Each structure stands twice: as C-alpha cells, then as structure tokens.
N, CA, C and O atoms as CSV, one atom per row, in Angstrom:
chain,resi,resn,atom,element,x,y,z
A,1,MET,N,N,49.814,-98.598,-122.608
A,1,MET,CA,C,51.429,-99.478,-123.315
A,1,MET,C,C,50.763,-100.786,-122.938
A,1,MET,O,O,50.328,-101.376,-123.927
A,2,ASP,N,N,50.573,-101.368,-121.850
A,2,ASP,CA,C,50.506,-102.839,-121.687
A,2,ASP,C,C,48.974,-103.560,-122.158
A,2,ASP,O,O,48.686,-104.702,-122.516
A,3,GLN,N,N,48.091,-102.194,-121.952
A,3,GLN,CA,C,46.430,-102.636,-122.261
A,3,GLN,C,C,46.806,-103.145,-123.925
A,3,GLN,O,O,46.521,-104.266,-124.345
A,4,GLU,N,N,47.501,-102.070,-124.752
A,4,GLU,CA,C,47.576,-102.030,-126.197
A,4,GLU,C,C,48.020,-103.452,-126.550
A,4,GLU,O,O,47.395,-104.130,-127.366
A,5,ASN,N,N,49.000,-103.840,-125.982
A,5,ASN,CA,C,49.392,-104.998,-126.060
A,5,ASN,C,C,48.632,-106.185,-125.796
A,5,ASN,O,O,48.318,-107.008,-126.656
A,6,VAL,N,N,48.368,-106.242,-124.662
A,6,VAL,CA,C,47.148,-107.318,-124.513
A,6,VAL,C,C,45.770,-107.299,-125.838
A,6,VAL,O,O,45.193,-108.288,-126.291
A,7,GLU,N,N,45.588,-106.131,-126.131
A,7,GLU,CA,C,43.972,-105.929,-127.125
A,7,GLU,C,C,44.656,-106.544,-128.574
A,7,GLU,O,O,43.969,-106.963,-129.506
A,8,LYS,N,N,46.225,-106.506,-128.563
A,8,LYS,CA,C,46.522,-106.908,-130.151
A,8,LYS,C,C,46.745,-108.149,-129.963
A,8,LYS,O,O,46.247,-108.870,-130.828
A,9,GLN,N,N,47.376,-108.725,-129.057
A,9,GLN,CA,C,47.394,-110.370,-128.569
A,9,GLN,C,C,45.770,-110.968,-128.672
A,9,GLN,O,O,45.474,-111.940,-129.366
A,10,VAL,N,N,44.968,-110.331,-127.993
A,10,VAL,CA,C,43.535,-110.635,-128.233
A,10,VAL,C,C,43.025,-110.871,-129.701
A,10,VAL,O,O,42.562,-111.961,-130.036
A,11,GLU,N,N,43.140,-109.678,-130.666
A,11,GLU,CA,C,42.797,-109.982,-131.746
A,11,GLU,C,C,43.794,-111.104,-132.502
A,11,GLU,O,O,43.416,-112.114,-133.095
A,12,GLU,N,N,44.668,-110.809,-132.383
A,12,GLU,CA,C,45.756,-112.215,-133.164
A,12,GLU,C,C,45.097,-113.736,-132.989
A,12,GLU,O,O,44.886,-114.650,-133.787
A,13,THR,N,N,44.854,-113.549,-131.432
A,13,THR,CA,C,44.241,-115.041,-131.185
A,13,THR,C,C,42.525,-115.406,-132.055
A,13,THR,O,O,42.305,-116.471,-132.631
A,14,LEU,N,N,41.518,-114.274,-131.952
A,14,LEU,CA,C,40.409,-114.384,-132.720
A,14,LEU,C,C,40.883,-114.322,-133.739
A,14,LEU,O,O,40.569,-115.474,-134.039
A,15,GLU,N,N,41.458,-113.936,-134.704
A,15,GLU,CA,C,41.686,-113.717,-136.273
A,15,GLU,C,C,42.512,-115.033,-136.279
A,15,GLU,O,O,42.440,-115.434,-137.440
A,16,ALA,N,N,43.264,-115.907,-135.549
A,16,ALA,CA,C,43.531,-117.313,-136.055
A,16,ALA,C,C,42.662,-118.229,-135.931
A,16,ALA,O,O,42.534,-119.187,-136.694
A,17,ALA,N,N,41.827,-117.928,-134.692
A,17,ALA,CA,C,40.513,-118.982,-134.333
A,17,ALA,C,C,39.486,-119.087,-135.895
A,17,ALA,O,O,38.894,-120.038,-136.407
A,18,SER,N,N,39.621,-117.733,-136.274
A,18,SER,CA,C,39.101,-117.573,-137.886
A,18,SER,C,C,39.248,-118.080,-138.491
A,18,SER,O,O,38.258,-118.631,-138.973
A,19,ARG,N,N,40.606,-118.407,-139.070
A,19,ARG,CA,C,40.848,-118.968,-139.973
A,19,ARG,C,C,41.301,-120.658,-140.005
A,19,ARG,O,O,41.854,-121.220,-140.951
A,20,ILE,N,N,40.877,-121.316,-138.622
A,20,ILE,CA,C,40.706,-123.238,-138.885
A,20,ILE,C,C,39.657,-123.530,-139.459
A,20,ILE,O,O,38.503,-123.219,-139.166
A,21,ALA,N,N,40.133,-124.271,-140.478
A,21,ALA,CA,C,39.286,-124.977,-141.506
A,21,ALA,C,C,39.293,-126.030,-141.082
A,21,ALA,O,O,40.138,-126.444,-140.288
A,22,GLN,N,N,37.978,-126.928,-141.703
A,22,GLN,CA,C,37.586,-128.097,-141.432
A,22,GLN,C,C,38.720,-129.029,-142.092
A,22,GLN,O,O,39.137,-128.636,-143.181
A,23,VAL,N,N,39.186,-130.030,-141.652
A,23,VAL,CA,C,40.001,-131.048,-142.219
A,23,VAL,C,C,39.413,-132.046,-143.261
A,23,VAL,O,O,38.441,-132.769,-143.042
A,24,LYS,N,N,40.141,-131.995,-144.448
A,24,LYS,CA,C,39.333,-133.150,-144.971
A,24,LYS,C,C,40.073,-134.444,-144.974
A,24,LYS,O,O,41.286,-134.505,-145.173
A,25,ALA,N,N,39.262,-135.547,-144.732
A,25,ALA,CA,C,39.620,-136.893,-144.256
A,25,ALA,C,C,39.555,-137.758,-145.738
A,25,ALA,O,O,38.835,-137.261,-146.603
A,26,PRO,N,N,40.263,-139.007,-146.059
A,26,PRO,CA,C,39.496,-139.861,-146.597
A,26,PRO,C,C,38.176,-140.423,-146.601
A,26,PRO,O,O,37.666,-140.537,-145.486
A,27,PRO,N,N,37.422,-140.844,-147.704
A,27,PRO,CA,C,35.895,-141.071,-147.587
A,27,PRO,C,C,35.671,-142.178,-146.467
A,27,PRO,O,O,34.751,-142.081,-145.655
A,28,PHE,N,N,36.277,-142.891,-146.474
A,28,PHE,CA,C,36.214,-144.297,-145.748
A,28,PHE,C,C,37.580,-144.586,-144.602
A,28,PHE,O,O,38.100,-145.681,-144.389
A,29,PHE,N,N,37.907,-143.440,-144.054
A,29,PHE,CA,C,38.684,-142.992,-142.845
A,29,PHE,C,C,38.079,-143.780,-141.741
A,29,PHE,O,O,38.594,-144.823,-141.338
A,30,LYS,N,N,37.113,-143.339,-141.311
A,30,LYS,CA,C,36.336,-143.836,-140.271
A,30,LYS,C,C,35.869,-145.306,-140.354
A,30,LYS,O,O,35.831,-146.075,-139.393
A,31,GLU,N,N,35.556,-145.566,-141.488
A,31,GLU,CA,C,35.080,-147.337,-141.332
A,31,GLU,C,C,36.296,-147.962,-141.198
A,31,GLU,O,O,36.390,-148.917,-140.427
A,32,GLY,N,N,37.406,-147.506,-141.939
A,32,GLY,CA,C,38.851,-148.490,-141.843
A,32,GLY,C,C,39.192,-148.725,-140.423
A,32,GLY,O,O,39.461,-149.833,-139.960
A,33,VAL,N,N,39.164,-147.557,-139.726
A,33,VAL,CA,C,39.678,-147.181,-138.397
A,33,VAL,C,C,39.387,-148.424,-137.289
A,33,VAL,O,O,40.058,-149.209,-136.618
A,34,LEU,N,N,37.822,-148.076,-137.543
A,34,LEU,CA,C,36.461,-149.144,-136.671
A,34,LEU,C,C,36.971,-150.358,-137.155
A,34,LEU,O,O,37.281,-151.173,-136.286
A,35,ASN,N,N,37.132,-150.673,-138.294
A,35,ASN,CA,C,37.266,-152.293,-138.291
A,35,ASN,C,C,38.585,-152.832,-137.765
A,35,ASN,O,O,38.834,-153.979,-137.394
A,36,GLN,N,N,39.578,-151.503,-137.822
A,36,GLN,CA,C,40.696,-152.244,-137.280
A,36,GLN,C,C,40.323,-152.534,-135.773
A,36,GLN,O,O,40.529,-153.625,-135.242
A,37,MET,N,N,39.950,-151.821,-135.356
A,37,MET,CA,C,39.601,-151.681,-133.567
A,37,MET,C,C,38.834,-152.928,-133.181
A,37,MET,O,O,39.103,-153.576,-132.170
A,38,ARG,N,N,37.551,-153.337,-134.309
A,38,ARG,CA,C,37.137,-154.268,-134.091
A,38,ARG,C,C,37.618,-155.836,-134.227
A,38,ARG,O,O,37.170,-156.812,-133.624
A,39,THR,N,N,38.567,-155.781,-135.112
A,39,THR,CA,C,39.643,-156.918,-135.408
A,39,THR,C,C,40.747,-157.173,-134.507
A,39,THR,O,O,41.311,-158.233,-134.237
A,40,GLY,N,N,40.981,-155.787,-134.022
A,40,GLY,CA,C,42.504,-155.909,-133.332
A,40,GLY,C,C,43.417,-155.956,-134.396
A,40,GLY,O,O,44.540,-156.454,-134.320
A,41,LYS,N,N,43.058,-155.575,-135.119
A,41,LYS,CA,C,44.615,-155.548,-136.285
A,41,LYS,C,C,45.321,-154.321,-136.094
A,41,LYS,O,O,45.409,-153.659,-137.128
A,42,GLY,N,N,45.919,-153.756,-134.950
A,42,GLY,CA,C,46.728,-152.635,-134.619
A,42,GLY,C,C,48.121,-153.225,-134.013
A,42,GLY,O,O,48.488,-154.399,-133.963
A,43,GLU,N,N,48.552,-152.455,-133.722
A,43,GLU,CA,C,50.132,-152.763,-133.213
A,43,GLU,C,C,50.216,-153.800,-132.288
A,43,GLU,O,O,49.668,-153.770,-131.186
A,44,GLU,N,N,50.926,-154.766,-132.739
A,44,GLU,CA,C,51.186,-155.864,-131.268
A,44,GLU,C,C,51.641,-155.268,-130.211
A,44,GLU,O,O,52.347,-154.260,-130.212
A,45,GLU,N,N,51.157,-156.017,-129.036
A,45,GLU,CA,C,52.345,-155.405,-127.987
A,45,GLU,C,C,53.714,-156.251,-128.017
A,45,GLU,O,O,53.690,-157.417,-128.413
A,46,ARG,N,N,54.919,-155.635,-127.586
A,46,ARG,CA,C,56.211,-156.541,-127.994
A,46,ARG,C,C,56.145,-156.614,-126.416
A,46,ARG,O,O,55.544,-155.830,-125.681
A,47,PRO,N,N,56.987,-157.867,-126.000
A,47,PRO,CA,C,57.206,-158.138,-124.503
A,47,PRO,C,C,58.451,-156.969,-124.614
A,47,PRO,O,O,58.912,-156.334,-125.563
A,48,LEU,N,N,58.815,-157.022,-122.876
A,48,LEU,CA,C,59.822,-156.451,-122.544
A,48,LEU,C,C,61.065,-157.260,-122.833
A,48,LEU,O,O,62.132,-156.816,-123.258
A,49,ILE,N,N,60.815,-158.326,-122.585
A,49,ILE,CA,C,62.147,-159.814,-122.590
A,49,ILE,C,C,61.430,-160.153,-124.189
A,49,ILE,O,O,60.224,-160.374,-124.075
A,50,PRO,N,N,61.785,-160.210,-125.202
A,50,PRO,CA,C,61.310,-160.951,-126.449
A,50,PRO,C,C,61.393,-162.265,-126.324
A,50,PRO,O,O,60.439,-162.932,-126.725
A,51,TRP,N,N,62.419,-162.853,-125.807
A,51,TRP,CA,C,62.535,-164.580,-125.892
A,51,TRP,C,C,62.059,-165.151,-124.453
A,51,TRP,O,O,62.222,-166.347,-124.209
A,52,PHE,N,N,61.512,-164.346,-123.572
A,52,PHE,CA,C,61.018,-164.926,-122.266
A,52,PHE,C,C,59.154,-164.890,-122.577
A,52,PHE,O,O,58.237,-164.232,-122.085
A,53,THR,N,N,59.207,-165.629,-123.311
A,53,THR,CA,C,57.635,-165.836,-123.756
A,53,THR,C,C,57.027,-166.998,-122.924
A,53,THR,O,O,57.758,-167.827,-122.382
A,54,PRO,N,N,55.497,-167.046,-122.823
A,54,PRO,CA,C,54.897,-167.897,-121.876
A,54,PRO,C,C,55.675,-169.501,-121.259
A,54,PRO,O,O,55.897,-169.927,-120.126
A,55,LYS,N,N,55.913,-170.043,-122.625
A,55,LYS,CA,C,56.237,-171.373,-122.442
A,55,LYS,C,C,57.409,-171.377,-121.810
A,55,LYS,O,O,57.572,-172.268,-120.976
A,56,TYR,N,N,58.524,-170.382,-122.046
A,56,TYR,CA,C,59.850,-170.474,-121.217
A,56,TYR,C,C,59.519,-169.778,-120.031
A,56,TYR,O,O,60.406,-169.869,-119.183
A,57,GLN,N,N,58.346,-168.985,-119.628
A,57,GLN,CA,C,58.053,-168.415,-118.427
A,57,GLN,C,C,57.401,-169.923,-117.064
A,57,GLN,O,O,57.472,-170.026,-115.840
A,58,VAL,N,N,56.903,-170.687,-118.029
A,58,VAL,CA,C,56.525,-171.665,-117.477
A,58,VAL,C,C,57.417,-173.057,-116.890
A,58,VAL,O,O,57.243,-173.668,-115.836
A,59,ALA,N,N,58.272,-173.268,-117.816
A,59,ALA,CA,C,59.708,-173.592,-117.385
A,59,ALA,C,C,60.759,-173.347,-116.610
A,59,ALA,O,O,61.461,-174.217,-116.095
A,60,ALA,N,N,60.944,-171.796,-116.469
A,60,ALA,CA,C,61.472,-171.618,-115.728
A,60,ALA,C,C,61.037,-171.425,-114.321
A,60,ALA,O,O,61.848,-171.511,-113.398
A,61,LEU,N,N,59.396,-171.088,-114.074
A,61,LEU,CA,C,59.098,-171.292,-112.970
A,61,LEU,C,C,59.100,-172.812,-112.372
A,61,LEU,O,O,59.227,-172.964,-111.157
A,62,ILE,N,N,58.953,-173.975,-113.274
A,62,ILE,CA,C,59.317,-175.072,-112.671
A,62,ILE,C,C,60.513,-175.338,-112.294
A,62,ILE,O,O,60.697,-176.156,-111.392
A,63,CYS,N,N,61.423,-174.777,-112.837
A,63,CYS,CA,C,62.848,-174.820,-112.303
A,63,CYS,C,C,62.940,-174.249,-111.021
A,63,CYS,O,O,63.517,-174.895,-110.146
A,64,ILE,N,N,62.448,-173.103,-110.760
A,64,ILE,CA,C,62.778,-172.687,-109.466
A,64,ILE,C,C,62.025,-173.349,-108.300
A,64,ILE,O,O,62.278,-173.299,-107.097
A,65,ILE,N,N,61.024,-173.990,-108.965
A,65,ILE,CA,C,60.058,-174.451,-107.831
A,65,ILE,C,C,61.321,-175.583,-107.379
A,65,ILE,O,O,61.748,-175.758,-106.238
A,66,MET,N,N,61.796,-176.332,-108.735
A,66,MET,CA,C,62.268,-177.653,-108.199
A,66,MET,C,C,63.632,-177.139,-107.238
A,66,MET,O,O,63.799,-177.517,-106.079
A,67,VAL,N,N,64.377,-176.387,-107.828
A,67,VAL,CA,C,65.816,-176.052,-107.177
A,67,VAL,C,C,65.075,-175.274,-105.446
A,67,VAL,O,O,65.654,-175.658,-104.429
A,68,ASN,N,N,64.287,-174.608,-105.323
A,68,ASN,CA,C,63.637,-174.124,-103.785
A,68,ASN,C,C,63.408,-175.659,-102.998
A,68,ASN,O,O,63.800,-175.916,-101.860
A,69,ALA,N,N,62.694,-176.562,-103.883
A,69,ALA,CA,C,62.232,-177.676,-103.133
A,69,ALA,C,C,63.430,-178.430,-102.465
A,69,ALA,O,O,63.474,-178.632,-101.252
A,70,PHE,N,N,64.434,-178.846,-103.375
A,70,PHE,CA,C,65.686,-179.151,-103.317
A,70,PHE,C,C,66.319,-178.556,-101.964
A,70,PHE,O,O,66.556,-179.264,-100.986
A,71,VAL,N,N,66.534,-177.349,-102.013
A,71,VAL,CA,C,67.008,-176.652,-101.106
A,71,VAL,C,C,66.544,-177.174,-99.563
A,71,VAL,O,O,67.104,-177.415,-98.494
A,72,LEU,N,N,65.084,-177.201,-100.150
A,72,LEU,CA,C,64.315,-176.638,-98.505
A,72,LEU,C,C,64.767,-178.220,-97.978
A,72,LEU,O,O,65.013,-178.225,-96.772
A,73,LEU,N,N,64.918,-179.510,-98.624
A,73,LEU,CA,C,64.820,-180.603,-98.138
A,73,LEU,C,C,65.982,-181.169,-97.893
A,73,LEU,O,O,66.126,-182.304,-97.440
A,74,TRP,N,N,66.942,-180.319,-98.214
A,74,TRP,CA,C,68.518,-180.309,-97.833
A,74,TRP,C,C,68.803,-179.673,-96.806
A,74,TRP,O,O,69.666,-180.201,-96.104
A,75,TYR,N,N,68.192,-178.278,-96.303
A,75,TYR,CA,C,68.027,-177.653,-95.356
A,75,TYR,C,C,67.722,-178.356,-94.306
A,75,TYR,O,O,68.399,-178.460,-93.283
A,76,ALA,N,N,66.244,-179.072,-94.638
A,76,ALA,CA,C,65.383,-179.459,-93.309
A,76,ALA,C,C,66.396,-180.798,-93.018
A,76,ALA,O,O,66.689,-180.878,-91.826
A,77,SER,N,N,66.942,-181.782,-93.803
A,77,SER,CA,C,67.961,-182.832,-93.116
A,77,SER,C,C,68.751,-182.684,-92.837
A,77,SER,O,O,69.298,-183.631,-92.273
A,78,ASP,N,N,69.522,-181.388,-92.970
A,78,ASP,CA,C,70.826,-180.941,-92.326
A,78,ASP,C,C,70.634,-180.607,-91.143
A,78,ASP,O,O,71.369,-181.072,-90.272
A,79,ASN,N,N,69.614,-179.731,-90.826
A,79,ASN,CA,C,68.754,-179.235,-89.718
A,79,ASN,C,C,68.449,-179.981,-88.674
A,79,ASN,O,O,68.384,-179.536,-87.528
A,80,TYR,N,N,68.177,-181.515,-89.092
A,80,TYR,CA,C,67.733,-182.341,-88.672
A,80,TYR,C,C,68.744,-183.110,-87.772
A,80,TYR,O,O,68.852,-183.335,-86.567
A,81,ASP,N,N,69.312,-183.357,-88.705
A,81,ASP,CA,C,70.964,-184.248,-88.277
A,81,ASP,C,C,71.596,-183.482,-87.299
A,81,ASP,O,O,72.066,-184.110,-86.350
A,82,GLN,N,N,71.761,-181.800,-87.316
A,82,GLN,CA,C,72.680,-181.198,-86.457
A,82,GLN,C,C,71.487,-181.326,-84.953
A,82,GLN,O,O,71.959,-181.373,-83.817
A,83,SER,N,N,69.888,-181.368,-85.207
A,83,SER,CA,C,69.462,-181.111,-83.872
A,83,SER,C,C,69.323,-182.050,-83.224
A,83,SER,O,O,68.953,-182.109,-82.051
A,84,VAL,N,N,69.612,-182.888,-83.934
A,84,VAL,CA,C,69.670,-184.838,-83.106
A,84,VAL,C,C,70.968,-184.809,-82.474
A,84,VAL,O,O,71.066,-185.423,-81.412
A,85,ALA,N,N,72.033,-184.180,-82.949
A,85,ALA,CA,C,73.427,-184.405,-82.709
A,85,ALA,C,C,73.370,-183.408,-81.202
A,85,ALA,O,O,73.574,-183.766,-80.042
A,86,ASN,N,N,73.111,-182.427,-81.597
A,86,ASN,CA,C,72.738,-181.348,-80.399
A,86,ASN,C,C,72.027,-181.889,-79.033
A,86,ASN,O,O,72.565,-181.668,-77.948
A,87,PHE,N,N,70.893,-182.550,-79.118
A,87,PHE,CA,C,70.222,-183.318,-78.500
A,87,PHE,C,C,70.760,-184.529,-77.699
A,87,PHE,O,O,70.495,-184.725,-76.513
A,88,ALA,N,N,71.537,-185.316,-78.463
A,88,ALA,CA,C,72.330,-186.267,-77.868
A,88,ALA,C,C,73.400,-186.229,-76.735
A,88,ALA,O,O,73.578,-186.941,-75.747
A,89,GLN,N,N,74.106,-185.039,-77.283
A,89,GLN,CA,C,75.058,-184.243,-76.858
A,89,GLN,C,C,74.818,-183.425,-75.159
A,89,GLN,O,O,75.554,-183.392,-74.172
A,90,ALA,N,N,73.466,-182.850,-75.424
A,90,ALA,CA,C,73.233,-182.266,-74.272
A,90,ALA,C,C,72.837,-183.088,-73.158
A,90,ALA,O,O,72.999,-182.726,-71.992
A,91,TYR,N,N,72.191,-184.464,-73.576
A,91,TYR,CA,C,71.610,-185.194,-72.650
A,91,TYR,C,C,72.676,-186.526,-72.274
A,91,TYR,O,O,72.315,-187.417,-71.505
A,92,GLY,N,N,73.876,-186.518,-72.858
A,92,GLY,CA,C,75.103,-187.451,-72.377
A,92,GLY,C,C,74.730,-188.445,-73.446
A,92,GLY,O,O,75.185,-189.537,-73.104
A,93,LEU,N,N,73.962,-188.546,-74.836
A,93,LEU,CA,C,73.831,-189.534,-75.374
A,93,LEU,C,C,74.932,-189.891,-76.932
A,93,LEU,O,O,74.952,-190.792,-77.770
A,94,SER,N,N,75.478,-189.031,-76.769
A,94,SER,CA,C,76.207,-188.890,-77.925
A,94,SER,C,C,77.453,-190.078,-77.814
A,94,SER,O,O,77.715,-190.486,-76.683
A,95,SER,N,N,77.999,-190.474,-78.648
A,95,SER,CA,C,79.196,-191.282,-78.653
A,95,SER,C,C,80.299,-190.324,-79.254
A,95,SER,O,O,80.097,-189.414,-80.057
A,96,SER,N,N,81.242,-190.626,-78.826
A,96,SER,CA,C,82.292,-190.159,-79.036
A,96,SER,C,C,83.447,-190.980,-79.604
A,96,SER,O,O,83.146,-192.173,-79.570
A,97,ASP,N,N,84.484,-190.799,-80.039
A,97,ASP,CA,C,85.557,-191.797,-80.779
A,97,ASP,C,C,86.058,-192.372,-79.358
A,97,ASP,O,O,86.424,-193.547,-79.387
A,98,ASN,N,N,86.105,-191.895,-78.476
A,98,ASN,CA,C,87.138,-192.322,-76.872
A,98,ASN,C,C,86.271,-193.323,-76.528
A,98,ASN,O,O,86.796,-194.435,-76.467
A,99,GLU,N,N,84.852,-193.251,-76.232
A,99,GLU,CA,C,84.118,-194.201,-75.477
A,99,GLU,C,C,83.553,-195.438,-76.614
A,99,GLU,O,O,83.102,-195.305,-77.752
A,100,SER,N,N,83.748,-196.450,-75.930
A,100,SER,CA,C,83.605,-197.627,-76.715
A,100,SER,C,C,82.826,-198.807,-75.583
A,100,SER,O,O,83.335,-198.701,-74.467
A,101,PHE,N,N,82.052,-199.560,-75.628
A,101,PHE,CA,C,81.507,-200.604,-74.824
A,101,PHE,C,C,82.536,-201.647,-74.292
A,101,PHE,O,O,82.475,-202.227,-73.208
A,102,PHE,N,N,83.530,-201.787,-75.291
A,102,PHE,CA,C,84.802,-202.757,-74.932
A,102,PHE,C,C,85.947,-202.005,-74.472
A,102,PHE,O,O,87.066,-202.514,-74.421
A,103,ASN,N,N,85.700,-200.778,-74.126
A,103,ASN,CA,C,86.795,-199.824,-73.487
A,103,ASN,C,C,86.408,-199.890,-71.935
A,103,ASN,O,O,85.479,-199.193,-71.527
A,104,VAL,N,N,87.018,-200.608,-71.194
A,104,VAL,CA,C,86.371,-201.008,-69.977
A,104,VAL,C,C,87.307,-200.412,-68.916
A,104,VAL,O,O,88.046,-201.246,-68.394
A,105,ASN,N,N,87.442,-199.059,-68.456
A,105,ASN,CA,C,88.475,-198.464,-67.432
A,105,ASN,C,C,88.012,-198.998,-65.984
A,105,ASN,O,O,88.649,-198.684,-64.978
C-alpha cells in the first residue's frame, strides 16, 4: 500500500513537470530591465532615520566633538586645581583661614 502511494506521487510529479510551459514576456522587457540597472533608476535606498541626512550628521559630529572638548578641558582644570590643593596640603604649603603673616602668636 505504501509502495503504491509513492508511485502515484511520482507519476503526479512527472505529470506536473510536463505541464510546465514557457512564460511569455513582453518583447523588450530584458532591454528595459538592463537599462534600469545601468542607469540606476531603481528603488532608492531610504535612510533609517529620514531627517538624519549627511549634512545633519556632520553638524551632530561637530557638536559632539565640541561638547567632549569642553568637558575634557573643564575636567582637566578641575582635576589640576584639586591635585595642586592636595599637593600643597600634603607638604604643609596650603594656607588656611586661620594662618596669616600678620597673625603672630
């Protein structure tokens, strides 16, 4: 019974393959497609974020660089002031509010 089912399916497959016919395409379809491929007149790529075009990308990059430079300079000056204060305090060079040259005890 299983053998008969397999033979029937094989015959149906071969019969379906014999019914395949050539597709009729318009006469100048190939030339039209090749011309479109050569000229690049296909679907244009749409960006993921449409408003984020290259001119805005450059502006955003410049802004990010400026913000990073500002933060780096601010951090460096703040870090320098802190390190000088720590150095002066470690070697007793810092001046506090209680110490003065005019205050002789």
